[in-house]
VOBA-1610 file (N, C-alpha, C; in pm, whole numbers, padded with zeros to 5 digits, always signed):
BEGIN
Met-01084+01031+01562Met-00945+01050+01500Met-00942+01190+01436Lys-00844+01270+01479Lys-00828+01399+01419Lys-00763+01395+01285Leu-00800+01491+01203Leu-00746+01493+01067Leu-00594+01508+01063Asp-00535+01592+01148Asp-00388+01608+01143Asp-00317+01481+01181Lys-00384+01397+01268Lys-00322+01267+01298Lys-00325+01172+01185Val-00437+01169+01110Val-00452+01085+00993Val-00343+01121+00889Leu-00322+01248+00866Leu-00225+01294+00767Leu-00085+01258+00817Glu-00056+01277+00937Glu+00080+01241+00999Glu+00099+01091+00982Asp+00009+01010+01005Asp+00024+00866+00997Asp+00039+00823+00853Ala-00024+00894+00761Ala-00013+00859+00618Ala+00125+00885+00568Val+00177+01006+00606Val+00315+01036+00570Val+00416+00938+00628Lys+00385+00895+00752Lys+00471+00800+00828Lys+00471+00666+00751Ser+00353+00627+00704Ser+00344+00495+00639Ser+00424+00494+00504Val+00409+00606+00429Val+00489+00611+00304Val+00645+00611+00331Gly+00682+00687+00442Gly+00820+00691+00477Gly+00868+00553+00522Ala+00796+00476+00601Ala+00839+00350+00643Ala+00863+00254+00530Val+00763+00249+00433Val+00771+00165+00320Val+00886+00204+00229Gln+00900+00338+00210Gln+01013+00392+00126Gln+01145+00350+00182Asp+01163+00365+00310Asp+01287+00329+00377Asp+01321+00184+00363Ser+01215+00099+00381Ser+01243-00044+00371Ser+01269-00085+00219Val+01212-00019+00126Val+01238-00049-00013Val+01389-00008-00047Lys+01428+00111+00001Lys+01563+00166-00024Lys+01663+00070+00036Ala+01632+00013+00157Ala+01727-00067+00224Ala+01722-00218+00174Gly+01628-00249+00084Gly+01628-00380+00027Gly+01555-00476+00113Arg+01485-00433+00218Arg+01411-00525+00305Arg+01275-00559+00245Val+01230-00474+00166Val+01109-00495+00080Val+01143-00468-00058His+01115-00564-00151His+01143-00553-00289His+01030-00488-00359Ala+01057-00379-00429Ala+00952-00310-00509Ala+00913-00404-00630Pro+00786-00412-00658Pro+00739-00495-00771Pro+00787-00431-00906Pro+00828-00517-01001Pro+00869-00463-01129Pro+00757-00399-01202Val+00771-00273-01248Val+00679-00200-01326Val+00746-00147-01445Ala+00695-00172-01564Ala+00754-00135-01688Ala+00765+00011-01700Val+00650+00076-01692Val+00647+00224-01698Val+00550+00275-01593Ala+00574+00402-01548Ala+00495+00453-01444Ala+00348+00460-01480Asn+00317+00481-01612Asn+00179+00487-01659Asn+00099+00364-01624Asp+00168+00253-01597Asp+00091+00130-01559Asp+00018+00148-01430Leu+00060+00245-01349Leu+00002+00263-01214Leu-00101+00377-01225Lys-00218+00348-01185Lys-00331+00438-01197Lys-00367+00508-01067Gly-00316+00461-00956Gly-00346+00523-00823Gly-00269+00462-00715Phe-00294+00512-00594Phe-00226+00466-00472Phe-00321+00465-00358Leu-00292+00376-00261Leu-00367+00376-00136Leu-00264+00364-00026Val-00262+00457+00063Val-00167+00472+00173Val-00246+00441+00301Leu-00203+00338+00378Leu-00278+00304+00496Leu-00190+00297+00614His-00243+00332+00732His-00182+00308+00860His-00287+00242+00951Ser-00257+00135+01017Ser-00350+00070+01105Ser-00281+00012+01226Val-00361-00010+01327Val-00311-00076+01448Val-00394-00196+01475Lys-00331-00298+01529Lys-00398-00426+01555Lys-00366-00465+01697Gly-00468-00500+01774Gly-00443-00539+01915Gly-00538-00650+01949Ala-00496-00737+02037Ala-00577-00853+02068Ala-00543-00910+02202Ala-00643-00973+02263Ala-00627-01058+02377Ala-00729-01166+02356Leu-00696-01259+02263Leu-00784-01362+02212Leu-00884-01311+02113Leu-00970-01213+02154Leu-01059-01150+02062Leu-01001-01010+02030Gly-00982-00978+01907Gly-00904-00858+01881Gly-00968-00765+01777Phe-00894-00671+01740Phe-00941-00569+01642Phe-00828-00525+01554Glu-00864-00462+01445Glu-00770-00387+01366Glu-00838-00261+01307Arg-00788-00143+01327Arg-00853-00025+01280Arg-00746+00068+01225Gly-00784+00159+01138Gly-00691+00251+01088Gly-00753+00347+00987Tyr-00665+00431+00931Tyr-00711+00528+00830Tyr-00609+00535+00723Gly-00652+00593+00613Gly-00554+00605+00495Gly-00607+00707+00397Leu-00527+00727+00297Leu-00556+00823+00187Leu-00553+00748+00060Gly-00657+00765-00026Gly-00656+00709-00155Gly-00649+00813-00265Phe-00562+00788-00366Phe-00543+00887-00469Phe-00558+00811-00606Ser-00598+00888-00700Ser-00575+00850-00844Ser-00466+00935-00902Val-00404+00890-01006Val-00296+00964-01071Val-00355+01035-01194Met-00343+01167-01185Met-00391+01255-01293Met-00296+01245-01413Glu-00169+01254-01378Glu-00064+01243-01487Glu+00065+01224-01421Trp+00165+01174-01502Trp+00304+01158-01454Trp+00387+01277-01509Leu+00451+01341-01415Leu+00529+01459-01450Leu+00669+01417-01502Pro+00737+01506-01572Pro+00859+01473-01634Pro+00969+01424-01534Asp+00962+01466-01407Asp+01057+01428-01311Asp+01025+01290-01249Gly+00918+01229-01294Gly+00884+01095-01246Gly+00795+01098-01127Ser+00743+01216-01092Ser+00650+01233-00982Ser+00507+01213-01033Pro+00415+01147-00949Pro+00275+01142-00988Pro+00204+01273-00947Lys+00128+01322-01042Lys+00036+01433-01006Lys-00087+01371-00952Leu-00112+01387-00825Leu-00222+01308-00756Leu-00348+01394-00750Ser-00459+01318-00750Ser-00584+01381-00723Ser-00589+01420-00573Ala-00690+01500-00542Ala-00702+01528-00394Ala-00740+01390-00329Pro-00699+01372-00205Pro-00724+01241-00143Pro-00859+01212-00090Leu-00896+01085-00105Leu-01009+01034-00031Leu-00961+00989+00108Ile-01033+01023+00214Ile-00987+00981+00345Ile-01068+00858+00383Ile-00998+00746+00407Ile-01063+00616+00416Ile-01042+00559+00552Lys-01146+00495+00601Lys-01140+00432+00740Lys-01145+00275+00720Val-01058+00215+00797Val-01050+00068+00790Val-01096+00012+00922Ser-01180-00091+00921Ser-01228-00152+01044Ser-01236-00299+01023Lys-01160-00370+01110Lys-01159-00516+01096Lys-01170-00581+01233Leu-01233-00698+01240Leu-01242-00776+01359Leu-01151-00896+01351Ala-01100-00941+01466Ala-01014-01058+01469Ala-01071-01158+01562Val-01083-01288+01519Val-01125-01396+01605Val-01030-01504+01595Gly-00968-01538+01712Gly-00866-01647+01708Gly-00772-01635+01822Met-00653-01691+01807Met-00559-01690+01921Met-00451-01576+01891Ala-00471-01467+01958Ala-00378-01353+01942Ala-00367-01276+02066Ile-00239-01240+02102Ile-00220-01153+02217Ile-00114-01049+02176Gly-00138-00923+02194Gly-00034-00820+02171Gly-00084-00704+02090Tyr+00008-00641+02022Tyr-00018-00517+01953Tyr+00071-00513+01822Asn+00013-00456+01725Asn+00084-00452+01587Asn+00048-00321+01521Glu+00150-00253+01465Glu+00129-00136+01391Glu+00170-00160+01248Val+00083-00131+01149Val+00110-00168+01009Val+00110-00045+00926Phe+00213-00038+00837Phe+00224+00067+00739Phe+00212+00005+00600Ser+00125+00051+00517Ser+00106-00010+00386Ser+00093+00093+00274Val+00146+00060+00155Val+00126+00137+00034Val+00083+00038-00074Ala-00029+00066-00133Ala-00077-00020-00243Ala-00058+00059-00375Leu+00012-00004-00468Leu+00031+00050-00604Leu-00075-00013-00690Leu-00169+00072-00742Leu-00286+00028-00804Leu-00276+00032-00960Arg-00288-00083-01020Arg-00296-00090-01167Arg-00437-00061-01219Asp-00532-00074-01131Asp-00669-00058-01163Asp-00744+00017-01051Leu-00829+00111-01086Leu-00891+00194-00985Leu-01028+00142-00945Ser-01071+00026-00993Ser-01212-00018-00969Ser-01241-00030-00827Ala-01150-00090-00750Ala-01178-00107-00604Ala-01183+00024-00531Leu-01096+00114-00567Leu-01100+00244-00504Leu-01222+00327-00543Glu-01264+00311-00664Glu-01385+00372-00711Glu-01506+00322-00644Ser-01508+00192-00613Ser-01616+00131-00538Ser-01630+00195-00393Val-01513+00212-00338Val-01505+00275-00205Val-01562+00421-00217Ala-01521+00489-00319Ala-01564+00628-00339Ala-01716+00637-00358Glu-01776+00535-00424Glu-01919+00536-00452Glu-01997+00489-00334Gly-01932+00451-00221Gly-02008+00411-00102Gly-02034+00255-00099Ser-01981+00182-00194Ser-02005+00037-00188Ser-01929-00022-00068Glu-01984-00130-00012Glu-01917-00202+00096Glu-01798-00276+00037Thr-01680-00243+00075Thr-01559-00309+00023Thr-01503-00394+00128Ile-01503-00527+00101Ile-01451-00620+00201Ile-01303-00643+00184Met-01222-00624+00290Met-01083-00645+00270Met-01056-00791+00270Gly-00970-00832+00176Gly-00936-00972+00164Gly-01022-01037+00052Lys-01135-00981+00024Lys-01220-01040-00084Lys-01231-00935-00200Asp-01281-00816-00179Asp-01290-00717-00281Asp-01157-00639-00299Phe-01077-00630-00193Phe-00956-00549-00199Phe-00855-00614-00106Asp-00760-00686-00164Asp-00660-00761-00079Asp-00547-00664-00040Leu-00539-00636+00089Leu-00429-00542+00141Leu-00343-00608+00236Thr-00343-00744+00234Thr-00268-00811+00332Thr-00117-00819+00302Gly-00082-00813+00172Gly+00056-00838+00135Gly+00084-00987+00136Met+00167-01032+00041Met+00203-01175+00038Met+00352-01193+00011Ser+00417-01279+00077Ser+00558-01307+00051Ser+00596-01437+00111Lys+00717-01485+00078Lys+00772-01604+00144Lys+00802-01565+00288Pro+00799-01663+00381Pro+00832-01631+00513Pro+00970-01567+00529Leu+00991-01473+00618Leu+01115-01408+00634Leu+01213-01507+00707Thr+01342-01489+00675Thr+01442-01560+00745Thr+01525-01455+00834Glu+01606-01504+00918Glu+01685-01412+01003Glu+01769-01317+00920Gly+01809-01356+00803Gly+01894-01266+00724Gly+01816-01147+00669Asn+01683-01155+00663Asn+01610-01046+00612Asn+01612-00918+00698Val+01607-00939+00823Val+01611-00827+00917Val+01723-00847+01019Gln+01828-00776+00998Gln+01947-00793+01079Gln+01918-00767+01226Gly+01963-00869+01310Gly+01952-00852+01448Gly+01814-00887+01505Thr+01724-00934+01419Thr+01588-00969+01462Thr+01560-01120+01444Asn+01512-01178+01552Asn+01474-01320+01536Asn+01329-01332+01482Val+01323-01332+01352Val+01191-01337+01288Val+01121-01474+01301Gln+01195-01574+01341Gln+01131-01707+01352Gln+01055-01720+01486Gly+01092-01637+01580Gly+01031-01644+01713Gly+00884-01593+01710Thr+00798-01629+01806Thr+00665-01582+01811Thr+00644-01503+01938Asn+00746-01487+02022Asn+00727-01419+02148Asn+00828-01303+02169Val+00876-01248+02065Val+00971-01137+02074Val+00919-01028+01985His+00973-00906+02014His+00946-00793+01933His+01012-00813+01796Lys+00934-00794+01688Lys+00991-00814+01554Lys+00937-00717+01460Thr+01010-00702+01348Thr+00964-00616+01241Thr+00955-00704+01115Ser+00838-00700+01057Ser+00820-00787+00940Ser+00781-00704+00818Met+00825-00746+00703Met+00800-00675+00577Met+00740-00774+00475Thr+00640-00731+00408Thr+00584-00824+00306Thr+00561-00745+00179Ala+00567-00812+00066Ala+00542-00750-00060Ala+00474-00850-00155Tyr+00374-00814-00219Tyr+00307-00903-00318Tyr+00358-00858-00452Val+00430-00953-00525Val+00485-00926-00655Val+00406-01015-00758Asp+00348-00945-00849Asp+00269-01014-00957Asp+00344-01007-01087Glu+00429-01116-01116Glu+00513-01113-01237Glu+00424-01119-01361Gly+00305-01182-01345Gly+00220-01194-01469Gly+00140-01071-01490Lys+00143-00975-01400Lys+00066-00848-01411Lys-00087-00874-01419Ser-00132-00979-01349Ser-00273-01008-01345Ser-00337-00936-01225Ala-00262-00908-01126Ala-00320-00846-01008Ala-00344-00703-01030Lys-00444-00652-00962Lys-00484-00510-00974Lys-00403-00423-00875Ala-00332-00483-00781Ala-00257-00402-00682Ala-00136-00474-00642His-00032-00396-00619His+00088-00447-00548His+00089-00385-00412Val+00099-00468-00308Val+00093-00417-00170Val+00228-00435-00102Leu+00276-00324-00053Leu+00404-00325+00023Leu+00368-00285+00165Ser+00403-00368+00264Ser+00372-00347+00402Ser+00491-00362+00488Val+00500-00280+00595Val+00595-00290+00697Val+00522-00299+00830Ser+00553-00397+00916Ser+00479-00409+01032Ser+00571-00418+01155Asp+00552-00332+01252Asp+00630-00329+01373Asp+00544-00393+01481Ser+00584-00512+01523Ser+00485-00596+01596Ser+00529-00634+01739Met+00426-00638+01827Met+00435-00691+01952Met+00350-00809+01982Met+00304-00868+01869Met+00215-00979+01874Met+00284-01106+01931Leu+00228-01167+02036Leu+00290-01283+02088Leu+00255-01410+02014Cys+00128-01409+01959Cys+00085-01518+01880Cys-00030-01469+01797Asp-00034-01510+01671Asp-00134-01461+01581Asp-00178-01565+01488Leu-00292-01629+01516Leu-00348-01739+01439Leu-00489-01697+01392Ser-00507-01560+01376Ser-00644-01517+01358Ser-00691-01515+01215Leu-00822-01521+01202Leu-00889-01497+01071Leu-00944-01356+01067Tyr-00911-01282+00963Tyr-00949-01144+00961Tyr-01060-01119+00860Gly-01145-01020+00893Gly-01239-00976+00800Gly-01279-00836+00840Gly-01314-00750+00745Gly-01349-00615+00777Gly-01381-00537+00654Ser-01406-00406+00680Ser-01444-00321+00563Ser-01365-00199+00553Met-01371-00134+00431Met-01297-00012+00410Met-01404+00087+00347Thr-01417+00206+00410Thr-01516+00303+00374Thr-01455+00443+00374Val-01524+00537+00303Val-01481+00672+00316Val-01534+00733+00441Asp-01452+00805+00519Asp-01486+00867+00644Asp-01555+01001+00617Lys-01685+01006+00618Lys-01759+01125+00584Lys-01720+01247+00667Asp-01711+01224+00802Asp-01676+01333+00896Asp-01542+01395+00862Leu-01441+01315+00841Leu-01307+01367+00817Leu-01305+01428+00678Met-01382+01379+00583Met-01383+01441+00450Met-01445+01582+00462Ser-01554+01591+00536Ser-01612+01727+00561Ser-01519+01820+00632Glu-01445+01772+00727Glu-01349+01853+00795Glu-01240+01896+00694Ala-01192+01802+00615Ala-01079+01840+00529Ala-01120+01937+00412Tyr-01241+01916+00357Tyr-01285+01991+00242Tyr-01385+02099+00269Gly-01412+02121+00396Gly-01496+02227+00435Gly-01643+02204+00412Gly-01692+02083+00419Gly-01832+02053+00409Gly-01876+02016+00277Val-01887+02112+00184Val-01939+02085+00048Val-01825+02074-00049Tyr-01810+01962-00115Tyr-01703+01945-00210Tyr-01742+01865-00330Gly-01869+01843-00349Gly-01917+01759-00456Gly-01933+01619-00409Thr-01887+01522-00485Thr-01897+01378-00449Thr-01756+01324-00430Asn-01753+01204-00366Asn-01622+01134-00353Asn-01562+01104-00487Arg-01647+01072-00587Arg-01598+01041-00716Arg-01537+01166-00782Asp-01592+01286-00757Asp-01535+01405-00806Asp-01398+01426-00750Val-01375+01391-00622Val-01241+01398-00561Val-01146+01309-00639Leu-01184+01182-00656Leu-01094+01087-00719Leu-01069+01114-00865Lys-01157+01187-00931Lys-01140+01217-01073Lys-01067+01348-01095Gly-01024+01412-00981Gly-00946+01532-00998Gly-01027+01659-01015Arg-01152+01655-00986Arg-01246+01772-01004Arg-01248+01860-00888Val-01184+01812-00773Val-01178+01894-00652Val-01035+01924-00619Glu-01011+02051-00585Glu-00878+02093-00553Glu-00833+02037-00411Thr-00709+02002-00399Thr-00658+01964-00268Thr-00658+02086-00175Pro-00725+02076-00062Pro-00719+02186+00034Pro-00583+02223+00080Ser-00558+02356+00106Ser-00426+02402+00144Ser-00379+02334+00266Ser-00466+02297+00355Ser-00435+02230+00479Ser-00370+02092+00464Leu-00396+02032+00339Leu-00342+01897+00308Leu-00219+01905+00221His-00179+02030+00178His-00064+02038+00079His+00060+01974+00134Ala+00098+02003+00255Ala+00226+01956+00308Ala+00231+01803+00312Ala+00123+01745+00365Ala+00114+01597+00370Ala+00117+01532+00235Val+00037+01589+00141Val+00038+01539+00007Val+00166+01550-00060Gly+00239+01657-00038Gly+00367+01675-00093Gly+00471+01574-00047Gly+00466+01547+00087Gly+00555+01444+00141Gly+00524+01301+00089Ile+00395+01272+00077Ile+00349+01146+00025Ile+00393+01133-00123Thr+00372+01238-00202Thr+00414+01235-00341Thr+00558+01202-00362Ala+00648+01270-00281Ala+00789+01241-00287Ala+00826+01100-00252Gly+00757+01045-00152Gly+00785+00901-00118Gly+00739+00808-00220Leu+00622+00836-00282Leu+00573+00749-00387Leu+00662+00753-00508Arg+00711+00870-00538Arg+00804+00881-00652Arg+00925+00793-00632Ser+00978+00791-00508Ser+01093+00709-00479Ser+01065+00561-00495Ile+00944+00520-00447Ile+00903+00379-00451Ile+00887+00337-00597Val+00814+00421-00676Val+00795+00387-00816Val+00929+00379-00899Arg+01022+00467-00864Arg+01153+00457-00927Arg+01221+00321-00912Lys+01203+00271-00784Lys+01265+00139-00754Lys+01190+00030-00823Ser+01061+00051-00847Ser+00981-00054-00929Ser+01024-00056-01070Ile+01047+00060-01131Ile+01098+00069-01264Ile+01242+00011-01274Glu+01326+00042-01180Glu+01464-00016-01176Glu+01452-00171-01167Ala+01358-00220-01090Ala+01342-00367-01077Ala+01302-00427-01208His+01217-00359-01286His+01185-00406-01419His+01301-00401-01514Glu+01380-00301-01509Glu+01496-00282-01594Glu+01602-00390-01569His+01613-00434-01444His+01707-00537-01403His+01659-00672-01458Leu+01527-00688-01475Leu+01471-00813-01529Leu+01494-00823-01676Asn+01497-00710-01746Asn+01504-00709-01892Asn+01613-00786-01954Pro+01739-00769-01908Pro+01853-00850-01968Pro+01825-00999-01956Lys+01773-01045-01840Lys+01744-01181-01827Lys+01640-01229-01924Leu+01532-01150-01941Leu+01425-01185-02031Leu+01475-01191-02174Glu+01555-01092-02215Glu+01608-01090-02347Glu+01699-01210-02376Lys+01781-01245-02276Lys+01868-01358-02291Lys+01787-01488-02305Ala+01684-01501-02229Ala+01596-01616-02238Ala+01528-01629-02374Lys+01489-01508-02429Lys+01435-01509-02559Lys+01532-01555-02668Glu+01656-01511-02655Glu+01758-01552-02745Glu+01784-01699-02747Val+01790-01746-02622Val+01813-01895-02604Val+01700-01972-02667Ala+01575-01928-02642Ala+01454-01995-02691Ala+01459-01992-02851Lys+01495-01876-02905Lys+01500-01859-03047Lys+01605-01955-03107Asp+01722-01967-03045Asp+01830-02054-03094Asp+01777-02203-03093Leu+01707-02238-02984Leu+01657-02374-02977Leu+01557-02407-03089Ile+01472-02309-03116Ile+01365-02327-03223Ile+01429-02336-03358Asn+01535-02259-03383Asn+01598-02256-03513Asn+01708-02362-03529Tyr+01739-02433-03419Tyr+01844-02537-03425Tyr+01802-02650-03517Lys+01891-02690-03599Lys+01862-02797-03698Lys+01964-02912-03671
//
């Protein structure tokens, strides 16, 4: 995989998720303040199968150095991450997945940076979770069928704020049937990191901690990703603001009931 293709796909992933959030097809998770988010993981993967299948892809992992006055995250230089998964089950077709993970906690990403084996679905859940789509969710698409081209969107919303990540995914699928069990790993791609950073750059943890400058060859891609993330986070903050009146009203009602004599 060439570096420029990885960068192009990462920008494409953020754009796909951003467009779906703006259109209301994916609901951004409510976030009280941007400071709650400590980092981001942007992934692009492809999945193909003829009974025995695969899923592979690449992505960029960032920590947030600070939040700027205009609401944009100042990102660390990116970690270039490789995803490899195997599929065993009944599946025929092809699927392209665009994902953005909003991270409340950097521990999983730090584990990847340190070279630990990170198992997707166990150590780092990137599947996205939501109620099944209905036909009204995607205009003109029969999302109930299993043998037609379809676009699916998922979002994991953690109202209790116990989850370490909110995952927003958009999937453009040609899968005819998918009853597979997935498992795989996420690791830093050493070759692509060397290509991007010119060989010697310190450690992956240095990159994630902001001790390494973003190479000029990555500036355009990181700029596009930053703009897209800013838009997604704004929607998350708006979602929280919309919840506030309902929460305050519920508190008032509860208070009245407690004080009722």
